[in-house]
C-alpha positions as CSV (number, residue, x, y, z in Angstrom):
1,M,33.8,-13.6,50.6
2,A,34.4,-9.9,50.4
3,S,35.0,-10.0,46.7
4,S,31.8,-12.0,46.3
5,C,29.7,-9.4,48.2
6,S,31.3,-6.7,46.2
7,S,30.4,-8.4,42.9
8,S,26.8,-8.8,44.0
9,R,26.6,-5.1,44.8
10,T,28.0,-4.3,41.3
11,L,25.5,-6.5,39.6
12,L,22.5,-5.0,41.4
13,P,22.3,-1.8,39.3
14,Q,22.8,-3.9,36.1
15,I,19.9,-6.2,37.0
16,L,17.7,-3.2,37.8
17,L,18.6,-1.6,34.5
18,L,17.8,-4.9,32.6
19,Y,14.5,-5.1,34.4
20,L,13.6,-1.5,33.4
21,V,14.6,-2.2,29.8
22,L,12.5,-5.3,29.6
23,L,9.6,-3.6,31.3
24,S,9.6,-0.8,28.8
25,F,9.8,-3.3,26.0
26,A,6.8,-5.2,27.3
27,T,4.6,-2.0,27.7
28,A,5.7,0.0,24.7
29,P,3.4,-0.2,21.7
30,C,4.8,-1.7,18.5
31,A,5.2,0.7,15.5
32,A,2.1,0.3,13.4
33,R,2.6,-0.9,9.9
34,R,1.0,0.8,7.0
35,V,-1.9,-1.0,5.3
36,S,-1.1,-2.4,1.9
37,V,-3.7,-1.4,-0.7
38,S,-3.4,-2.6,-4.3
39,V,-5.7,-1.5,-7.1
40,Y,-5.7,-3.6,-10.3
41,Y,-7.3,-1.5,-13.0
42,E,-7.2,-0.4,-16.7
43,T,-7.2,3.3,-17.8
44,L,-10.3,3.5,-20.0
45,C,-12.6,1.4,-17.9
46,P,-15.4,3.7,-16.7
47,F,-15.7,1.9,-13.4
48,C,-12.0,2.1,-12.8
49,S,-11.8,5.8,-13.7
50,G,-14.8,6.5,-11.4
51,F,-13.3,4.6,-8.5
52,V,-9.9,6.4,-8.9
53,V,-11.4,9.9,-9.3
54,N,-14.4,9.8,-6.9
55,D,-13.3,7.3,-4.2
56,L,-9.6,6.5,-4.1
57,A,-8.6,10.2,-4.4
58,R,-10.3,10.9,-1.1
59,I,-7.5,9.2,0.9
60,F,-5.1,12.0,0.2
61,P,-7.0,15.1,1.5
62,D,-8.6,13.2,4.3
63,G,-5.3,11.9,5.7
64,L,-6.0,8.2,5.2
65,S,-3.0,8.0,2.8
66,S,-0.8,8.5,5.9
67,I,-1.5,4.9,7.0
68,V,-1.6,3.3,3.5
69,D,1.0,1.9,1.1
70,L,-0.9,2.4,-2.2
71,R,0.1,0.3,-5.2
72,L,-1.6,0.9,-8.6
73,V,-1.3,-1.8,-11.2
74,P,-2.6,-0.5,-14.6
75,F,-3.3,-3.6,-16.8
76,G,-6.7,-5.0,-15.8
77,N,-8.4,-7.3,-18.3
78,G,-5.7,-7.1,-21.0
79,R,-4.4,-10.1,-22.7
80,V,-0.9,-11.2,-23.7
81,S,-0.5,-13.4,-26.7
82,T,2.0,-16.1,-27.1
83,D,4.1,-13.8,-29.3
84,G,4.2,-11.2,-26.5
85,S,1.8,-8.8,-28.0
86,I,-0.7,-7.0,-25.7
87,A,-4.3,-6.5,-26.4
88,C,-6.3,-4.2,-24.1
89,Q,-10.0,-4.4,-23.4
90,H,-10.7,-0.9,-24.6
91,G,-8.3,-0.9,-27.6
92,E,-4.9,0.4,-28.4
93,E,-5.4,3.8,-26.8
94,E,-5.9,2.0,-23.5
95,C,-2.7,0.0,-24.0
96,Q,-0.8,3.3,-24.6
97,L,-2.3,5.0,-21.5
98,N,-1.7,1.9,-19.3
99,A,2.0,2.1,-20.4
100,I,2.2,5.8,-19.8
101,E,0.7,5.4,-16.3
102,A,3.1,2.5,-15.6
103,C,6.1,4.7,-16.6
104,V,4.9,7.5,-14.3
105,I,4.5,5.1,-11.4
106,R,8.0,3.7,-12.0
107,L,9.6,7.1,-12.3
108,W,7.9,8.6,-9.2
109,P,7.2,5.6,-6.9
110,N,5.8,7.7,-4.1
111,A,2.0,7.7,-4.5
112,E,1.9,11.3,-3.3
113,Q,3.8,12.2,-6.4
114,H,2.4,9.9,-9.1
115,F,-1.3,9.7,-8.0
116,P,-2.2,13.3,-9.1
117,F,-1.1,12.4,-12.6
118,I,-3.0,9.1,-12.6
119,N,-6.0,11.0,-11.2
120,C,-5.7,13.6,-14.0
121,I,-5.7,11.0,-16.8
122,E,-8.6,9.1,-15.2
123,H,-10.6,12.3,-14.9
124,L,-10.1,12.9,-18.6
125,A,-11.2,9.3,-19.3
126,L,-14.4,9.9,-17.4
127,T,-15.2,12.9,-19.7
128,Q,-13.9,11.0,-22.8
129,K,-11.1,13.5,-23.3
130,W,-8.3,11.1,-22.7
131,N,-6.5,12.2,-25.9
132,A,-5.5,15.4,-24.0
133,W,-3.5,13.3,-21.5
134,Q,-0.3,15.2,-22.0
135,S,-2.0,18.2,-20.4
136,C,-1.6,16.3,-17.1
137,F,2.1,17.1,-17.1
138,Q,1.4,20.8,-16.9
139,E,-1.4,20.3,-14.4
140,T,0.7,18.2,-12.0
141,G,4.2,19.6,-12.6
142,L,5.8,16.3,-13.5
143,A,8.4,16.3,-16.2
144,S,7.2,15.0,-19.5
145,Q,10.4,13.9,-21.2
146,P,11.3,11.0,-18.8
147,V,7.9,9.6,-19.3
148,L,8.0,9.9,-23.1
149,D,11.4,8.4,-23.1
150,C,10.2,5.5,-21.0
151,Y,7.3,4.9,-23.3
152,N,9.1,5.3,-26.6
153,S,12.0,3.1,-25.6
154,G,9.7,0.2,-25.0
155,Y,10.2,0.1,-21.3
156,G,6.6,1.0,-20.7
157,R,5.7,-2.2,-22.6
158,Q,8.0,-4.2,-20.4
159,L,6.3,-2.8,-17.3
160,Q,3.0,-3.8,-18.9
161,L,4.2,-7.4,-19.2
162,Q,5.3,-7.4,-15.6
163,Y,1.9,-6.1,-14.5
164,A,0.2,-8.7,-16.7
165,A,2.1,-11.5,-15.0
166,E,1.2,-10.1,-11.6
167,T,-2.5,-9.6,-12.4
168,N,-2.8,-13.0,-14.0
169,A,-1.2,-14.6,-10.9
170,L,-3.7,-13.2,-8.4
171,Q,-5.2,-15.8,-6.1
172,P,-8.1,-15.9,-6.2
173,P,-8.1,-14.6,-9.8
174,H,-9.6,-11.2,-10.4
175,Q,-13.2,-11.3,-11.6
176,F,-13.5,-7.7,-12.8
177,V,-11.8,-4.3,-12.5
178,P,-11.2,-2.4,-10.4
179,W,-10.0,-5.3,-8.3
180,V,-8.9,-4.0,-4.9
181,T,-6.9,-5.9,-2.2
182,V,-6.2,-4.8,1.4
183,N,-3.2,-6.5,2.9
184,G,-3.5,-9.1,0.1
185,R,-7.2,-9.8,0.8
186,P,-9.5,-9.1,-2.2
187,L,-12.5,-7.0,-1.4
188,G,-14.5,-8.3,-4.4
189,D,-17.9,-6.6,-4.8
190,D,-17.3,-4.6,-1.6
191,Y,-14.4,-2.6,-3.0
192,M,-16.4,0.7,-2.6
193,N,-16.1,0.1,1.1
194,F,-12.3,0.0,0.9
195,E,-11.8,2.7,3.5
196,A,-13.5,0.6,6.2
197,Y,-11.2,-2.3,5.5
198,I,-8.1,0.0,5.7
199,C,-9.2,1.3,9.1
200,R,-10.0,-2.2,10.4
201,A,-6.6,-3.4,9.3
202,Y,-4.6,-0.6,10.9
203,D,-3.1,-1.2,14.4
204,G,-2.0,2.3,15.1
205,E,-3.7,5.6,16.0
206,L,-6.4,6.1,13.5
207,P,-6.7,9.2,11.4
208,V,-9.9,11.3,11.5
209,A,-11.2,9.6,8.4
210,C,-11.6,6.4,10.4
211,K,-13.9,8.0,13.0
212,G,-17.5,6.7,13.6
213,K,-18.3,3.4,12.0
214,H,-14.7,2.8,10.8
215,L,-13.3,3.5,14.2
216,T,-15.7,1.1,15.9
217,I,-14.7,-1.7,13.4
218,A,-11.0,-1.0,14.0
219,Q,-11.3,-1.0,17.8
220,Q,-13.2,-4.3,17.8
221,T,-10.5,-5.9,15.7
222,R,-7.7,-4.7,18.0
223,A,-9.7,-5.8,21.0
224,S,-10.0,-9.2,19.6
225,R,-6.2,-9.5,19.4
226,G,-6.0,-8.2,23.0
227,G,-3.7,-5.4,21.9
228,K,-0.8,-7.2,23.7
229,R,2.7,-8.3,22.7
230,N,3.1,-12.1,22.2
231,P,4.2,-13.4,25.6
232,H,6.5,-16.0,24.0
233,E,8.4,-13.2,22.3
234,L,9.0,-11.5,25.7
235,A,10.1,-14.8,27.3
236,I,12.6,-15.4,24.5
237,L,14.0,-11.8,24.9
238,I,14.4,-12.2,28.7
239,A,16.2,-15.5,28.3
240,F,18.5,-14.0,25.6
241,C,19.3,-10.9,27.7
242,I,20.1,-12.9,30.8
243,A,22.3,-15.2,28.9
244,V,24.2,-12.3,27.3
245,W,24.4,-10.4,30.6
246,F,25.6,-13.2,32.8
C-alpha cells in the first residue's frame, strides 16, 4: 500500500507536466506556411514583361516576398515538336532568353537572388533593348560565366523542355501568359490582383502590404476556418502521449 501511494505521488508531477505540454500545444499557433506563387510567362511577351517589372517586382520592396515562395517558369506559349525542337511565340531570340533566364533561376534558386536579373531582362524587353541582356550581369552582380556555360552546354534547352512539360500539364490548361497561380489555383484574368490572393491565402501575421482591403480579406478567410487546431489532431496526440507515458 505504501509503495502504491509513493508511486502515485511520483506520477503526479509527470501528469501535471504532460497537461502543461498538451495545453501549450493546443493554444500555440501553427507556423504559417509561405504562399506558393507560380508565374508562367515568356521573356518577350509585352504583357509578361509589364507584369514582372511593374507588378511582381513590388513584392520585394514592400515585404510581401517574405510570405511568398515565388516560382518563375519561362516558357509560356512555346511549342515542342516531335523531334524535340522548340519554337517560341516571339522567335528565336525569345527561346534564347527563356533558356538564359532558366539557367539563372537554376543557378540561383533563391528568388531574392535571381529575380533582379529576370527583372533587368524584362525591363530591357519593355524598351525593346533585349539584345543588351548581358548588361544585366553587371547591373545585378551575378557571375556571367556559369550562365553562359549552362546555355552553351545545352542545359538551358533541357530546362526549357522541363518547363514546357510542366506548362503543358497545367490543369486547367493556361489560356494566355502571364498565367499566375497562387497555391496552385489559377487566377485567370484576375492575375493583376495577385497580391490580394496572396494575403488571403496566408495564415500568419500579415506584412504591411496586406493592410486595408487585403487585410480584411485575409481576416475573413481565417475567421471562416475558426483559426483553431483540428480537435481530432489534439485527441490523437493526447491518446498517444498517455499510451507512451503509462
